[in-house]
N, C-alpha and C positions, 0 to 999 in steps of 0.2 A: 400500356395498351389502352387507348382511349375507349374503344368499344370492342366487344368480343363477338364473333359470329354466333348466331343463334343455334345453329346445328352444324355438325360435321358429317360429311358423306365420303366414303371411300369409293373411288371410281375403278371398276373392273376393266382393265385395259386389254387383257388377254395376251399380254406379251409373253413369248416363250424365249428362254435363254439357252443358247447352245454352249457346250455340247450336251448339257443335261436334258434339254427339251422339257423343262418344267416351267410353270408360270413364274414370272419374276417375283410375285408375292411370296412364293415358297422358297426362294433363295435364302440361304442362311449366311449371316454375317456375325461373327463372334458368338456363335451358338444360338442366335435367334433368327426367325424368319423375318422377312421385310415387314410384313404386317404386324408382327409382334413388336418390332422396333418402332414402327409408327405409333402403335397404341401406347407404348412406354413413353415416348416423347410427348404425346398429347396429354397423357395422365399427369405428367409433370407440370403442364401448363393449365391443368384443371379442365381439360376438354376430353370428350369421349366420342367415339364414332356412333352416330345415330342409325346408320344403315349403309347399304351399298347400292350403287347405281351403275348403269351402263354409260359408255362414253357419250352417247347421244343425249343423255339426260343431264350432263354436266352443265351447271349454271341455271337450272330450272328455278331454284330459289335464290334470289339476289342477296339474301342475308346469310347464306350458308357457305361453309368452307368445303371445297372439293379437293381431295387429295388422291392423285393417281396411285395405284397399288404397285407401281414399278419404280418409285422414287424413295431414296433413303436420305434423311436429313437429320442434322443435329438439333437438339433442343434450343441451343443458342441461335441457330439459324432461323427457326420458326418464330421464336420469341422476338428477335430483332425485326423480322419482317412484319409481324402483327402490330408492332408499335407504330409503324408508319402506314400500314395497309388499311384498306377499307373496301366497301362494295365495289365490284367491277375492277379488281386489281389482280395481278399475277406475280408470283415470286420470280425475281430475276437476280442472279448473282453477277456481280461485277467481275469481269474477266481480267481487268488490269491488276498487275501485282501491286501490293501495298508495302511501302517501306516501313520497317520497324527498326529504328536505329540505323545501323549500317547494312541491314539485311532486307531483302525483298521476299515477301510472303506470297507464294504462288497460290491463287485461289483453287479450291477443289470443287470443280463443277464439270459435269459431263452432259452434253446435250444429246437428245434422243436420236438425232439424225446423223451421227458420225461417231467413229471410234475415237478419233483424236481431234477432228476439225468440226467447225460449226460456222454458221453465217450470223454475224451480228445484226441487231436491229438497225434499220435504216435511220440515218440522221442521229444516231446516239453512240455513246461510247460502247465498247464491246460488252455485251451482256449475254448471259445464258438463261433462257427462260425455262423454269422447272415446272413440274406437274403439281403445283399448289396454287389454287385459285380461290378468290372470294367472289362468288357469283359467276358471271361470265368471264371475268378475268381478262379484260382487253387492255388494261393500263398497267405497264410493268412498274413495280416498286423494287428498288435496288436493295441488295444486301452486300455491304462491304466485307472483305475478308478480315479475319482477326487472327493475329499471329501468335503462335507458341514458339519461343526461341530457346536455344540451348547451345552447348559447346561440348565437344568431345574429340578424342584423338582419332585420326583416320585409321581404319582397320586394315589388316592385311600387309603383305610384304612391301607395298608401294606407299604405305602411310608415312614411314620414316619419322614417326613421332610428331608429325604435323597436327595442329589443332584445327578442327573444322567447326565453324559457326553454322548452325542450321536453323531453319524456320519452317513451320508448317501451318496450314490454315485449319482453324477449328470451328469455323462457321461453314459447314460443308453441306452440299446437296449433290447427290449422284443419281442419275437416271440409269437403271440397269436393264440393258437389252442384250448384253454380250459378256462373255467371260472376261474380257479386258476391263469392262466396267466393274465386274465383281472384284477383280484384283485392285482396282483403284479405290473402290468403296471400302475394301478391307483396310487399306492404308489409312483412309480418312477416318474410319470408325476407331482404329487403334489410337490415332492422334487425339480424337475427342475423348476416348476413355482415359488417356493419360492426363489430358487437360482437366477433366471433371473429377476424377478420382484421386489425382495426386496434387495437381496445382491448386485446384479450387477447394480441396479438403480443408477442414477447420485448422489443421496444424500447418497449413501452407504459409500462414503469417510468419512463422519462425523462419521458413526458407527465404521469404522475401527480405526479412531483416538481415539475413546472412548473405543476401544476393545470390542465392542458389535457386534459380527457377525450377530446376529439377535435380534432385540429389543424384549424383552419378551412379550410386549403387543401391538405389531404392527399389524395392519390389513389394507389391501387395500380394500376400500369400493367403490362400483359403484354408479351410479346415482340413486336418488330418493329412497334410502334405508331408512327403518325405524328401528332404533336400539334402544331398550329400554335402558334408562340410567343405569339400574341395570345389564344389560347383560355384560358378559366378553368375549372379543374376543382376542385371542392371536395367532399371526402368521397365520391369516386367509386371504383368498382372496374371496371377495364377488362380484357377478355380479350386474346388475341393478335391481331395484325394489324388493330387498330382504327385508323380514320382520324377525326380531329377537325379541322374546318376553322377558318378565321380568324374571330375575334371570337365564337366560340361559347361559351356559358356553361352548364355542367352542374353541378348541385348535388345531391348525394346520389343519384346514378344508378348503375345497373349496366349495362354494355355487354358483350354476348357477343362471341365470336371473329368477326373479319371484319366487324364493324359499321362502316358508313360514315356519318358525320355531317357534313353540309355546313357552309357558312359561316353566321354570324349565327343560329345555332339557340340557343334557350333551353329548358332542360328541368330540372325539379326532381322529385326523389323518384320516378323512373320507371325501368323496366327495358326495355332495347332488346335484342331477341333476336339470336342469331348471324346474320350476313350480312344484317341489315336495312339499309335505306337511309333516311336522314332528309334531306329537301330543304332548300334555303336558306330562311332566315327562318321556319322552323317553330317553334312554341311549344307545349309540352305539359307538364302537371304531373300527378303522381299516376296515371300510366298505365302500361300494359304493352303492348309492341309485339312481335308474334310473329316467328318466324324467317323470313327472306327476304321480309319485307314492305317496301313502299316507301311512305313518307309524305311527301306534299307539302303537308301541312296547316298552316295558320297559327295554329290554336288548338284544343287538345283537352285536356280535364281529366277525370280519373277514368274513363278509357276502357280497355277491353280489346280489343286488335286481334289477330286470329288470325294464322296462318302464311300466307305467300304472298298477302297482301292488297295492294291498291293504293288509296290515298286521294289523290285529285287535289287540287291547290291550289284553294282557295276552296270546297271541300266543308266543311260545318259539322256538327259533332256537339255538340248542346246538352248542357250539364251542370248546369243550374239550373232548378228549377221554382218560379216566383214565386207560385204559387197553393197550395202545400202540399208535402208530402213526395213524393218520386219513387216511383212504383210500378213493379214489374218483373213480368214473366211467369214463372211457374214451373209448367210443365205446363198444366193448365186453369185455374189460379188466377192472380189478380192480387194481388200482395203489397205491402204498404206497407213500404218499407225503413227508415222512421223518420227519414230525412234528406232535405232539399230539394236536396242537391248530389250528383249522380251522373251520369256520362256514359253511353256506349252500349257495346255489345259487337258485334264483327264476327266472324262465323265464318271458317273457313279459305277462302281464295280469293275473298273478297268484294272488289268494286271499286266505288268511289264516284266518279262523275264530277264535274266542276266545277259548282258551284252547288247540289249536292244538300244538303239539310238533314235531319238525323235528330234527332227529339225525344229528350229525356233518358230514360234507362231502357229504351230499345228495344234489341232484339238482332236482328241480321241473320243468317239461316241460311247455311250453307256454300254457296259457289259462286254467290251472287246478285250480279248486276252491275246497278247503278242508274246509267244513262247520261245521263238527261236531268235538267236542273235542276228544282228544286221541293222543297217541304217534304214530308216523309214522316212521318205521324203514326200510321198503322196498318200493322202488318206481320203478314200471316197466318201462323199457326203451321205450315201445311203448304206454305209457299212453296218451290217447286222451284228448283233451279239454273237460271240463265238470265239474260237481259237484261230490265230493266224500266225504266219511266219513271214519274214521279209525275204523277197527274191528280187534282186536288182533294184532295191528301193521301193518295191511295191508290196502290198500285203496280199497274200493268197491264203485260202483256208488250209489249216494244218491237219493232215490226215494221219499224222503219226509216223509217216514213212521216212521223214527227213529228206535230205538231198537239197 
């Protein structure tokens, strides 16, 4: 880094993230809020936030760094950008996949004006401009993706013993305006954690010598954890006081402090928040479970579950649309995510009773309790906290009379 910015300011964007309706700065990724994660990255680079400013004050000091409070980025991303940046520059991530050996590494970057799509800068290769600026930030400085690669057997009945080569980007930046962004940012954060704590650890030199970029059964385990001898942990990071029950299989997961995972649980590439509880025989992939939530679910994929939620056994959250791409609600708009595979989002304090079915792409507001079984296809935007049951796919207040 040729020259460092003289001061760092955090920009208050006022962004609210549905369905929690909380400021993006308070969204938690792997147990830390967005601003806590920003401060942690800045501290590693010897920088600290001098103060906070409004959006209209961004760029007032040409030698200062301005970071929006709704963007999450890895230390490697900021370090790489600062080496090439200077006054009047803005961080821009290259959208083009980068080839690593025989694999293509897909960049992890989400632009603020779309769930899946974006408009590239005119006359340039596809870039995504992020909320990190030096001064006014009118000139984009590119950050190329950096790949973490590995190899593993395909899971499930369709794997048939085949070996899958995979690659993820560890120079990440994600602007968080929507629960889909939270899901994507969680994947990115877990990839960076694996990269920094496992691959870049001092003893990674031995793995490199053995040509093992990531040991297939490696796990970082915190203090006072109770791991049953029959449990299988592969590429996982566990906090303190974590309990993992018998015959549970966790692959590529992050578990916060005090998490309790019961017997016969299967989870892949998922984050389980501090003091959460996962019931027997649960199965979930590519999901994020919030703090102090209790899951008795037998199948969830690509879902975001808020804090203090309860999902009963045999509640169903669909993750696949066989008729096309999944659409999600963003304010008054219904946006195409560009993919047919996506789960649901639960606000804080949501409860789903046994037999409740939620269609893919839906989000449940804070404090809503759905107590009677049935499929839920439409969820009003102004749904108030309270108990509801499903009638012909619609939610109606539950008065306890049934029917």
